[in-house]
C-alpha positions in Angstrom: -21.6 23.2 4.1 -23.8 20.8 2.0 -23.1 17.8 3.4 -22.0 16.6 6.7 -19.0 14.1 7.4 -20.0 10.6 8.1 -18.8 8.8 10.7 -19.1 5.4 11.7 -17.4 3.8 14.8 -17.5 0.4 16.7 -19.0 1.5 20.2 -19.4 -1.1 22.6 -19.3 -4.0 19.7 -22.3 -2.1 18.3 -21.9 -0.4 14.8 -23.2 2.9 15.6 -24.0 5.0 12.3 -24.8 8.6 12.1 -26.1 10.0 9.0 -26.6 13.6 8.2 -27.3 14.4 4.9 -28.6 18.1 4.6 -28.0 21.1 6.5 -31.7 22.1 6.2 -32.6 19.0 8.1 -31.2 20.5 11.2 -30.7 18.2 14.5 -34.1 16.4 14.2 -33.3 13.5 12.4 -29.8 12.8 14.4 -31.7 13.3 17.8 -34.2 10.7 16.7 -31.6 8.4 15.3 -29.6 8.6 18.5 -32.8 8.3 20.8 -33.9 5.2 18.8 -30.5 3.5 18.9 -30.0 4.0 22.9 -33.4 2.5 23.5 -33.5 -0.1 21.3 -29.8 -1.4 22.3 -30.6 -0.5 26.2 -27.2 1.3 26.5 -26.2 3.7 29.6 -29.2 1.7 31.3 -28.4 3.7 34.5 -28.8 7.0 33.0 -31.0 6.5 29.9 -33.7 8.7 31.2 -31.1 11.3 32.3 -29.4 11.5 29.2 -32.0 11.1 26.8 -34.6 13.6 28.1 -34.7 17.1 26.4 -37.1 20.1 26.2 -38.9 19.6 22.8 -39.8 23.3 23.1 -36.2 24.7 23.3 -34.6 24.0 20.0 -31.5 25.6 21.5 -30.9 23.9 24.3 -31.9 20.6 22.2 -28.8 21.6 19.9 -26.2 22.5 22.5 -27.2 19.1 24.3 -26.9 17.0 21.5 -24.0 18.7 19.9 -22.3 18.0 23.5 -23.0 14.7 23.5 -21.9 14.1 20.0 -18.5 15.7 20.9 -18.2 13.4 24.0 -19.1 10.0 22.5 -16.5 11.2 19.5 -13.8 12.1 22.3 -14.3 9.0 24.6 -14.0 6.6 21.2 -10.8 8.6 20.3 -9.3 8.3 23.7 -10.4 4.1 24.0 -7.9 1.6 23.7 -10.0 -0.6 21.9 -9.4 1.1 18.2 -8.5 -2.3 16.3 -12.3 -2.9 15.1 -12.9 0.6 14.8 -13.2 2.6 11.5 -13.6 6.3 10.7 -14.9 7.1 7.3 -14.8 10.4 5.4 -17.8 11.1 3.4 -17.7 14.0 0.8 -14.8 15.9 2.2 -11.0 14.8 1.9 -9.4 13.3 4.6 -7.3 16.4 5.0 -10.6 18.2 6.0 -11.7 16.0 8.7 -11.2 17.4 12.4 -10.5 13.8 13.1 -7.3 13.8 11.2 -6.4 16.8 13.1 -7.3 15.2 16.5 -5.2 12.3 15.8 -2.4 13.9 14.2 -1.8 17.2 15.6 -3.1 17.3 19.1 -0.7 17.3 21.5 -0.2 14.3 24.1 -1.0 16.7 27.2 -4.1 18.0 25.2 -5.2 14.2 24.7 -4.9 13.4 28.2 -6.4 16.5 29.4 -10.0 15.7 30.6 -11.4 19.2 29.9 -10.0 18.7 26.0 -12.8 18.6 23.5 -13.1 18.1 19.9 -15.1 21.3 18.6 -17.5 20.8 15.9 -19.1 23.5 13.9 -22.1 24.1 12.0 -20.6 26.4 9.6 -17.9 25.0 7.3 -16.3 28.4 6.9 -15.8 29.0 10.6 -14.6 25.4 10.5 -12.0 26.2 7.9 -10.8 29.1 9.6 -10.3 27.7 12.9 -8.7 24.6 11.5 -5.8 24.6 9.5 -5.9 21.2 8.0 -3.7 21.4 4.7 -1.9 18.2 4.5 0.6 19.8 2.3 1.6 21.9 4.7 1.4 19.4 7.8 3.8 19.1 10.4 7.5 17.8 9.7 8.3 14.1 10.7 9.6 15.1 14.3 6.1 16.6 14.7 4.4 13.5 13.8 6.4 11.5 15.5 5.9 13.4 18.9 1.8 13.3 18.1 -0.4 10.2 19.1 0.3 9.2 15.6 2.5 6.0 16.8 -0.8 4.9 18.8 -3.0 4.9 15.3 -0.6 3.7 13.0 -2.1 0.0 13.1 -5.2 1.8 11.5 -4.0 4.5 9.1 -1.2 4.9 6.6 -0.4 8.2 4.2 -0.4 7.7 0.3 3.3 8.2 -0.6 2.6 10.7 -3.4 3.9 13.8 -2.4 1.6 16.1 -4.3 -1.6 13.8 -1.9 0.0 12.6 1.3 -3.9 11.6 2.2 -5.0 9.4 5.0 -5.8 5.9 4.0 -7.7 3.1 6.0 -5.5 0.2 6.5 -8.4 -2.2 6.2 -9.5 -1.3 2.9 -5.9 -0.6 1.1 -5.3 -4.3 0.5 -8.7 -4.6 -1.3 -7.8 -1.4 -3.3 -4.5 -3.1 -4.5 -2.3 -1.2 -2.5 -3.4 1.9 -4.6 -4.4 5.6 -3.2 -8.1 6.2 -3.8 -7.5 9.8 -4.1 -5.0 10.2 -6.6 -4.3 6.5 -7.8 -0.8 6.4 -6.7 0.4 2.7 -6.9 2.2 2.2 -3.7 4.2 -0.9 -3.1 3.2 -4.5 -2.8 5.2 -7.5 -1.4 5.7 -10.4 -3.0 2.8 -12.9 -1.8 0.1 -10.0 -2.3 1.2 -9.8 -6.0 1.1 -13.2 -6.1 -2.4 -13.2 -5.2 -3.2 -10.8 -7.6 -2.0 -12.2 -10.8 -2.6 -16.0 -10.0 -5.7 -17.5 -9.6 -6.3 -19.0 -6.0 -5.2 -22.7 -4.9 -2.6 -23.0 -8.2 0.4 -21.5 -7.2 3.2 -24.0 -6.3 6.3 -22.5 -4.9 10.0 -23.7 -6.2 13.0 -23.8 -4.1 11.7 -22.3 -1.3 14.3 -23.7 1.1 17.2 -21.6 -0.8 19.1 -19.0 1.2 22.5 -17.5 1.1 25.3 -18.4 3.3 27.2 -15.1 3.2 29.8 -16.3 0.5 32.3 -13.9 0.9 31.6 -13.5 5.1 30.7 -9.7 4.4 30.7 -8.1 8.1 29.8 -4.6 8.8 30.1 -2.5 11.7 26.3 -2.1 12.3 24.9 -5.6 11.8 26.4 -8.9 10.4 25.2 -10.5 7.1 23.9 -13.3 8.5 22.0 -11.7 11.4 20.7 -9.2 8.6 19.2 -12.2 6.4 17.8 -13.8 9.8 15.8 -10.7 10.6 14.6 -10.2 7.3 13.4 -13.6 7.0 11.7 -13.4 10.0 9.8 -10.0 9.2 8.8 -10.9 5.9 8.1 -14.7 6.2 10.1 -15.7 2.8 13.8 -16.8 2.7 14.8 -14.7 0.0 14.0 -11.6 -2.2 12.3 -13.3 -4.9 9.5 -15.9 -4.6 9.6 -18.3 -7.7 6.6 -21.0 -8.9 4.3 -22.1 -11.3 0.4 -21.8 -11.3 -2.4 -20.5 -13.3 -3.2 -16.9 -14.8 -7.1 -17.1 -15.6 -6.4 -20.8 -16.4 -3.3 -20.6 -18.4 -0.3 -22.2 -16.9 2.6 -20.2 -16.0 5.9 -19.7 -14.7 6.3 -16.8 -12.4 9.1 -14.9 -10.6 8.0 -12.0 -8.2 10.8 -10.0 -6.3 9.8 -8.5 -2.6 11.5 -5.3 -1.8 10.7 -5.6 1.5 13.5 -8.1 1.6 16.7 -6.2 1.8 15.9 -3.7 -1.0 14.7 -6.6 -3.4 18.5 -6.9 -3.9 19.6 -9.5 -6.1 22.2 -11.8 -4.6 23.3 -15.1 -5.6 20.4 -17.3 -4.5 18.0 -14.6 -6.2 20.0 -15.2 -9.3 19.8 -19.4 -8.7 16.4 -19.0 -8.1 15.2 -17.0 -11.4 18.1 -18.9 -13.3 16.3 -22.5 -12.1 12.8 -21.1 -13.1 13.6 -20.2 -16.5 15.0 -23.4 -17.3 11.8 -25.4 -15.8 9.6 -22.9 -18.0 11.7 -23.8 -21.0 11.6 -27.5 -20.4 7.7 -27.4 -19.9 7.1 -24.4 -22.8 5.6 -22.5 -20.2 5.3 -18.5 -20.8 7.5 -16.7 -18.2 6.6 -13.6 -15.9 9.2 -11.8 -13.9 7.9 -8.9 -11.6 10.6 -6.5 -11.0 11.2 -4.5 -7.5 14.7 -4.2 -6.4 17.7 -1.7 -5.5 19.8 -3.8 -7.9 22.7 -6.2 -7.2 23.5 -7.2 -3.4 26.6 -5.4 -2.3 27.1 -8.0 0.5 28.0 -10.7 -2.1 30.2 -8.6 -4.2 31.0 -9.7 -7.8 29.1 -13.3 -7.0 26.0 -10.8 -7.2 27.1 -9.1 -10.6 27.6 -12.6 -11.9 23.9 -13.2 -11.4 23.0 -10.7 -14.6 25.1 -12.8 -17.1 23.7 -16.2 -15.8 20.3 -15.1 -16.1 20.7 -13.5 -19.5 22.0 -16.6 -20.8 19.2 -18.9 -19.5 16.7 -16.0 -21.2 18.9 -16.4 -24.5 18.2 -20.1 -24.8 14.5 -19.6 -23.4 13.6 -17.0 -25.9 16.0 -17.7 -29.3 16.5 -21.5 -29.0 13.1 -22.4 -27.7 10.9 -19.5 -29.0 9.0 -18.9 -25.9 7.4 -16.1 -24.3 8.8 -13.7 -21.6 6.9 -10.9 -20.0 8.7 -8.6 -18.0 6.7 -6.2 -15.3 8.6 -3.4 -14.0 7.5 -1.8 -10.7 8.5 0.5 -8.3 11.4 0.6 -7.8 13.4 -1.1 -10.6 17.0 -0.2 -10.8 20.7 -1.1 -10.8 21.7 -4.6 -12.4 18.1 -6.0 -12.0 16.9 -3.6 -14.9 20.2 -3.7 -16.9 19.7 -7.6 -16.9 16.4 -9.4 -16.7 14.1 -6.5 -16.0 14.8 -5.1 -20.0 15.1 -8.3 -21.7 11.2 -9.4 -21.9 9.5 -10.0 -25.2 6.7 -7.4 -23.7 7.8 -4.8 -21.0 5.4 -3.8 -19.0 5.2 -0.7 -16.5 3.1 0.1 -13.7 2.0 3.7 -13.3 4.5 6.2 -11.8 7.0 3.3 -11.2 10.6 4.4 -10.5 12.7 3.2 -13.2 16.3 4.0 -13.2 20.0 2.3 -13.5 21.2 4.7 -11.3 19.8 7.3 -8.9 19.2 11.0 -9.5 21.5 11.3 -6.5 24.1 9.4 -8.2 23.6 10.7 -11.3 24.0 14.4 -10.1 27.1 13.6 -8.0 28.9 11.8 -10.6 28.1 14.0 -13.9 27.5 17.1 -12.0 24.0 17.5 -13.9 20.9 18.2 -12.7 18.2 15.5 -13.4 14.6 16.8 -13.8 12.4 15.4 -10.8 9.9 13.0 -12.3 12.2 12.0 -15.3 13.0 8.7 -14.3 9.2 7.7 -13.6 7.5 5.3 -15.7 5.5 8.0 -17.9 8.0 10.1 -19.3 10.2 6.8 -19.8 7.5 5.3 -21.7 7.0 8.2 -24.1 10.8 7.9 -25.1 10.1 4.2 -26.0 11.8 2.4 -22.8 8.8 -0.2 -22.5 6.1 -1.3 -24.6 3.0 -0.8 -22.0 1.9 1.0 -18.8 -0.9 -1.0 -17.2 -2.6 -0.1 -14.1 -2.6 -2.9 -11.6 -6.2 -3.8 -11.4 -6.2 -4.6 -15.2 -2.5 -6.3 -15.4 -4.4 -10.0 -15.1 -6.6 -9.3 -17.9 -4.2 -7.7 -20.2 -1.3 -10.6 -19.8 -4.2 -13.5 -20.4 -4.9 -11.5 -23.7 -1.1 -11.4 -24.4 -0.8 -15.2 -23.6 -3.8 -16.2 -25.7 -2.5 -13.7 -28.5 1.1 -16.0 -28.3 -1.0 -19.0 -28.5 -1.2 -20.2 -25.0 -4.8 -21.0 -23.7 -6.7 -22.3 -20.6 -6.5 -25.7 -19.5 -9.6 -27.9 -20.5 -11.7 -28.3 -17.2 -11.4 -31.9 -17.5 
């Protein structure tokens, strides 16, 4: 093992870092760094001399002492309750090859509480790999994870949704990475507010019809939870009143009308209020001659509103016909994961330009429904953006970090330009 892992953590509100570049450097640089840090910051005042003194003529004793001391620091930190400002950064090794990961996610609660348990380090990479089974693809199942200390650290970490990756992602950096896995570039879900922040210039978004919400038009009731109660619950959790946010703003200075669906609100399902908000947005964009963006993320029509939700497909489609055909205006549809059901079958596929995100799940009916209905087998991955693009279902696949730039170029190509500075 040529490189050591780099660990950084917040130790008594001081950023404490250990850097170790090459194995050939031994422990001397590490000892100097630790000694300098503890002397300069006056930590462990009562026992400084006892903790930092060592026999300079006995390298084996020094190595053992510092190795044990490092283990205690890491162990005490992980046992502490003050984790909110901490970070554990893995250097040249994959998250799944980290003994920190193994400690957090695999150590039993009893071992975690035991005073005698320690995190074992090894200077030999082969020994480390032999002693630790850290293959994430062979990790414990969900029940085992739930019984581990994972719950205690879930505010710090999340796992990639890609079944071929499952890498650990530090939440503090996740939003700055646009919810894209840094290991496999898998595009995970974004809520509507983050998407608006991604596409619309700062301080230019003006929301529309924020006060609209459903009143349970067919008085739908289930054994589990009343529809009204479910709506209230999602409104509190997401901070929005319905499964779509609509409004106007500027995209690189170009005035646009935009609607963004939110999968976190009842699966982004399209009820009567969602349909009404999108229809009003289209009509406003037509009156003001604004280009239109609709970001789709939905499980389809909302069953709790019955046929009223299905009627939204025709209502929105008619509004788009008037906007595109009669007024000759420009509409871009963006399909994110997942886009299914009535949303895909209506305004999702009516864009003048249809853009999909990488690895987005796009289908009218899900794999299981098709297989059970038609008694056929659907190949894995056949309903993702890449094979659908090869079959001509949409125009572009655009990574998230390029999306705003691509939209800006499309608008300028269609004679929509930024506002003058004056």
